[in-house]
C-alpha atoms as one frame of an Amber mdcrd trajectory, in Angstrom:
protein
   0.000   0.000   0.000   2.787   2.433   0.840   4.459   1.790  -2.522   1.127
   2.292  -4.325   0.581   5.593  -2.454   4.090   6.784  -3.203   3.678   6.310
  -6.967   0.907   8.923  -7.436   2.849  11.345  -5.260   5.962  10.866  -7.391
   3.912  11.314 -10.563   2.342  14.493  -9.164   5.748  15.844  -8.185   7.106
  15.056 -11.638   4.122  16.736 -13.299   4.518  19.849 -11.136   8.239  19.965
 -11.910   7.515  19.641 -15.627   4.990  22.461 -15.501   7.436  24.636 -13.604
  10.170  24.004 -16.165   7.743  24.705 -19.006   6.636  27.948 -17.386  10.256
  28.964 -16.884  11.001  28.224 -20.542   8.033  30.330 -21.670   9.081  33.225
 -19.455  12.655  33.044 -20.758  11.414  32.985 -24.342   9.134  35.972 -23.725
  12.008  37.891 -22.108  14.313  37.141 -25.045  11.597  38.233 -27.491  11.039
  41.486 -25.582  14.765  42.236 -25.585  15.013  41.457 -29.306  12.102  43.790
 -30.060  13.741  46.542 -27.999  17.059  46.111 -29.846  15.356  46.169 -33.258
  13.430  49.319 -32.343  16.642  50.869 -31.006  18.228  50.232 -34.412  15.235
  51.293 -36.509  14.318  54.562 -34.753  16.530  57.605 -35.093  17.013  60.794
 -37.048  16.765  58.602 -40.141  14.121  55.940 -39.596  14.919  52.477 -40.948
  12.260  49.835 -41.457  12.360  46.653 -39.392  12.519  44.655 -42.634  15.706
  46.474 -43.629  17.172  45.896 -40.176  16.542  42.154 -40.390  17.954  42.091
 -43.930  21.217  43.663 -42.775  21.454  41.390 -39.721  20.789  38.282 -41.828
  23.460  39.409 -44.300  26.083  40.068 -41.603  25.342  37.079 -39.370  24.157
  34.405 -41.789  25.680  35.508 -45.092  22.295  35.989 -46.747  22.295  38.018
 -49.980  21.580  41.724 -49.481  19.429  43.551 -51.992  17.849  47.006 -52.155
  19.870  48.261 -49.172  22.439  50.955 -49.854  25.873  50.771 -48.197  25.204
  53.856 -46.066  22.102  52.306 -44.472  23.969  49.046 -43.989  26.775  50.899
 -42.209  24.328  52.799 -39.991  22.640  49.569 -38.913  25.690  47.380 -38.399
  28.457  49.768 -37.364  26.543  52.440 -35.468  23.072  51.615 -34.187  23.450
  47.906 -33.407  26.550  48.362 -31.202  24.843  51.347 -29.585  21.699  49.332
 -28.771  23.710  46.365 -27.453  25.905  48.570 -25.260  22.787  50.312 -23.934
  21.237  46.934 -23.092  24.404  45.671 -21.397  24.910  48.869 -19.394  21.260
  48.966 -18.337  21.423  45.357 -17.159  24.765  45.834 -15.379  23.704  48.985
 -13.551  20.379  47.436 -12.538  22.091  44.311 -11.170  24.554  46.489  -9.267
  21.600  48.301  -7.715  20.031  44.999  -6.652  23.289  43.944  -4.988  23.773
  47.174  -3.069  20.162  47.511  -1.942  20.190  43.921  -0.685  23.580  43.919
   1.023  23.262  47.396   2.549  19.544  46.996   3.315  19.071  50.539   2.053
  16.277  51.310  -0.412  18.183  54.351  -1.684  21.420  52.491  -2.408  22.624
  52.583  -6.013  25.897  51.913  -7.874  27.117  55.489  -7.591  26.754  55.349
  -3.829  30.267  53.905  -3.671  31.812  56.947  -5.382  32.645  54.953  -8.500
  30.992  57.423 -10.872  32.837  60.349  -9.315  36.159  58.529  -9.587  35.509
  57.678 -13.229  34.730  61.322 -13.928  38.017  62.405 -12.372  39.967  59.850
 -14.383  38.281  60.975 -17.593  38.995  64.677 -17.102  42.598  63.991 -16.080
  43.144  62.279 -19.443  41.114  64.540 -21.725  41.514  67.926 -20.072  44.745
  67.764 -18.074  46.514  65.598 -20.653  47.516  62.793 -18.288  49.373  60.076
 -20.187  50.342  62.405 -23.060  47.822  60.816 -25.416  48.857  57.223 -24.657
  45.790  56.639 -22.455  42.228  56.804 -23.762  39.404  58.510 -21.896  37.753
  55.140 -21.279  40.935  53.726 -19.756  41.406  56.787 -17.562  37.789  56.613
 -16.407  38.122  52.923 -15.539  41.243  53.419 -13.436  39.646  56.427 -11.747
  36.621  54.311 -10.849  38.805  51.531  -9.451  40.815  54.029  -7.373  37.608
  55.535  -5.990  36.267  52.130  -4.970  39.590  51.253  -3.348  39.518  54.481
  -1.352  35.929  53.914  -0.215  36.732  50.310   0.763  39.750  51.444   2.794
  37.719  54.147   4.550  34.926  51.737   5.419  37.448  49.101   6.523  39.236
  51.574   8.793  35.966  52.903  10.229  34.954  49.352  11.076  38.184  48.679
  13.001  39.277  46.012  10.559  35.899  44.979   9.145  32.731  46.226   7.508
  30.469  46.003  10.548  27.441  47.847   9.163  26.183  49.367   5.964  26.304
  52.877   7.394  30.101  52.843   7.209  30.019  52.009   3.503  27.396  54.682
   2.811  29.330  57.385   4.661  32.607  56.347   3.032  30.922  56.451  -0.389
  29.585  59.963   0.255  33.027  61.145   1.360  34.705  59.585  -1.674  32.114
  61.048  -4.062  32.566  64.546  -2.670  36.353  64.282  -2.893  36.447  63.098
  -6.498  33.720  65.530  -7.595  35.804  68.349  -6.147  38.894  67.091  -7.995
  36.927  66.910 -11.244  35.709  70.488 -10.863  39.214  71.663 -10.019  40.766
  70.051 -13.101  38.075  71.436 -15.430  38.343  74.918 -13.936  42.140  75.085
 -14.082  42.962  73.244 -17.271  39.992  73.122 -19.579  38.872  75.434 -22.325
  35.180  76.190 -22.765  34.913  73.646 -25.584  36.671  70.944 -23.576  34.503
  71.663 -20.538  31.344  71.363 -22.622  32.477  68.067 -24.132  33.424  66.521
 -20.804  30.176  67.694 -19.174  28.221  66.014 -21.992  30.109  62.767 -21.370
  29.641  63.023 -17.606  25.863  63.033 -18.125  26.056  59.863 -20.186  26.692
  59.366 -23.882  26.530  56.374 -26.213  27.688  58.287 -29.266  31.220  56.898
 -29.410  30.593  53.208 -28.693  31.829  50.571 -31.155  31.961  46.776 -31.396
  34.856  46.295 -28.909  32.795  48.194 -26.312  29.883  45.858 -27.035  31.969
  42.767 -26.336  33.372  44.214 -23.108  30.078  45.443 -21.642  28.157  42.290
 -22.624  30.817  40.055 -21.083  30.956  42.030 -17.837  27.158  42.233 -17.535
  26.775  38.521 -18.280  29.388  37.440 -15.744  27.975  39.813 -13.119  24.437
  38.501 -13.626  25.592  34.875 -13.436  27.590  35.575 -10.270  24.556  37.171
  -8.626  22.316  34.255  -9.616  24.790  31.885  -7.974  24.464  33.968  -4.786
  20.671  34.418  -5.001  20.059  32.388  -1.848  22.645  34.446   0.042  21.026
  37.694  -1.106  17.659  36.392   0.114  19.240  35.731   3.504  20.686  39.254
   3.690  17.122  40.612   3.542  16.899  39.887   7.275  20.343  41.296   8.084
  23.895  39.967   8.179  23.420  38.286  11.578  20.444  36.318  10.298  22.399
  35.414   7.160  25.276  34.134   9.303  22.820  32.080  11.373  21.618  30.445
   8.143  25.165  29.375   7.328  26.019  32.131   4.834  29.720  33.157   4.826
  28.831  36.802   5.364  32.197  38.512   4.862  33.114  36.511   1.772  29.738
  37.073   0.121  29.764  40.783   0.967  33.226  41.353  -0.466  32.569  39.233
  -3.557  29.300  40.914  -4.484  30.409  44.442  -3.580  33.484  43.969  -5.756
  31.303  42.628  -8.577  28.988  45.657  -8.337  31.953  48.015  -8.269  33.637
  46.464 -11.297  30.401  46.349 -13.314  29.733  49.990 -12.566  33.339  50.970
 -13.284  33.281  49.318 -16.708  29.893  50.788 -17.660  30.767  54.297 -16.482
  34.161  54.210 -18.199  32.450  53.559 -21.542  29.182  55.529 -21.427  29.700
  58.021 -18.602  27.589  58.557 -15.521  23.991  57.456 -16.122  21.910  57.906
 -13.010  18.675  56.416 -11.679  18.977  53.065 -13.502  20.472  51.266 -10.509
  18.096  53.037  -8.138  14.709  52.772  -9.857  14.887  49.520 -11.848  15.321
  47.146  -8.835  12.285  48.722  -7.138  10.209  48.415 -10.300  11.262  44.772
 -10.684  10.281  44.007  -7.063   6.795  45.332  -7.744   6.509  42.950 -10.711
   8.144  39.712  -9.530   8.552  40.038  -5.765  11.654  40.033  -3.579  13.053
  36.546  -4.254  16.390  37.160  -5.952  16.210  34.166  -8.274  13.430  36.036
 -10.078  14.442  39.582  -9.162  17.934  39.423 -10.708  16.950  38.386 -14.264
  13.894  40.659 -14.155  16.030  43.646 -13.141  18.561  42.873 -15.876  15.835
  42.671 -18.526  13.991  45.812 -17.407  17.268  47.746 -17.120  18.323  46.700
 -20.629  14.991  47.647 -22.228  14.785  50.897 -20.248  18.213  52.138 -21.316
  17.593  51.244 -24.975  14.344  53.230 -24.819  16.084  56.148 -23.090  18.746
  56.177 -25.809  16.082  56.287 -28.529  14.372  59.216 -26.795  17.683  61.048
 -26.368  18.262  60.841 -30.138  14.759  61.791 -31.257  13.324  64.169 -28.638
  14.910  67.260 -30.217  15.367  67.211 -33.987  18.991  67.481 -35.029  20.345
  67.219 -31.486  21.377  64.315 -29.259  20.736  64.792 -25.553  22.868  63.182
 -22.836  21.181  59.920 -21.967  21.547  60.666 -18.259  19.142  63.587 -18.707
  16.476  61.227 -20.057  16.967  58.619 -17.323  16.695  61.340 -14.667  13.575
  62.897 -16.211  11.899  59.486 -16.324  13.459  57.956 -13.226  12.673  60.723
 -10.742   8.854  60.688 -11.273   8.785  56.889 -11.449  10.720  56.615  -8.200
   8.330  59.109  -6.577   5.381  56.949  -7.673   7.070  53.831  -6.284   7.627
  55.579  -2.948   4.000  56.714  -2.803   2.747  53.240  -3.664   4.962  51.678
  -0.989   3.705  54.225   1.534   0.129  53.395   0.601   0.756  49.694   1.181
   2.226  50.378   4.635  -0.759  52.555   5.501
């Protein structure tokens, strides 16, 4: 009798597992389709609109070797060499910044935490102006390289400050937040000093445009770098999804559940810092993505990180592609800094999220 009873239970468990896997496959397919649609629209929409049919023709020609007809070389170059890398970099940066926001908000247990909280953006800005305005490296160092090293130096400084304030350890998130604020103020002051002392009006205008976020100069090597970093960062976070769930109740509760608190904190904070450093070094400082997107994803899929991480990555990718399209088309003949668009959209959205959360608590 026990064996006969166990068989239906096993069949039911197998059926439920099959349904769960099927549902997961459908969700993954829908997410991939949504991202593909966003990328195609990011390629098609611009100062010169290109039909989706033409976009697919060019992609089929470049990727599959299909014959290309009725598409002039200029349009082909716009699609393959300019807009496709731009859309892919936007997607990778949006996903990376959103994942970094998830990490920081979970580990620091601070709803206002975002990637730039650690001073990484400010450090990248200082590195960029030292190369482009002050002439550091005598032309041997690119602005992207200078921005990356500036971001890494800023994170190192913030980590040292927080470590020293904790008497040899990061005992609470407040130390990291305060160290990040101090580091941001220091590097912002250095950036202003360099621009004021060394830059011409034209140089200052160019660097200010970059500091607000720009995808204008991205090319295929940037696509490979940002996609690789975002992919590795997302995979690393998924591997630590259970640990991030445990940190929801605090580091002491996580330790009680058997989570190696210090190792997980350092690993994920370093991952967030490096993702942000790479993204900022290529596209500049784009705000609100790491702050707003994780909150929006929580409203859609809940707080479990196994669902929250991929949802945040997808929403961040689609959001930044859309913001880039708006930045190129909002004013005819002019490209706005993408950070302006993310702030104009992100600030009201974040206000609505706060009001909705307040209404739930009430």
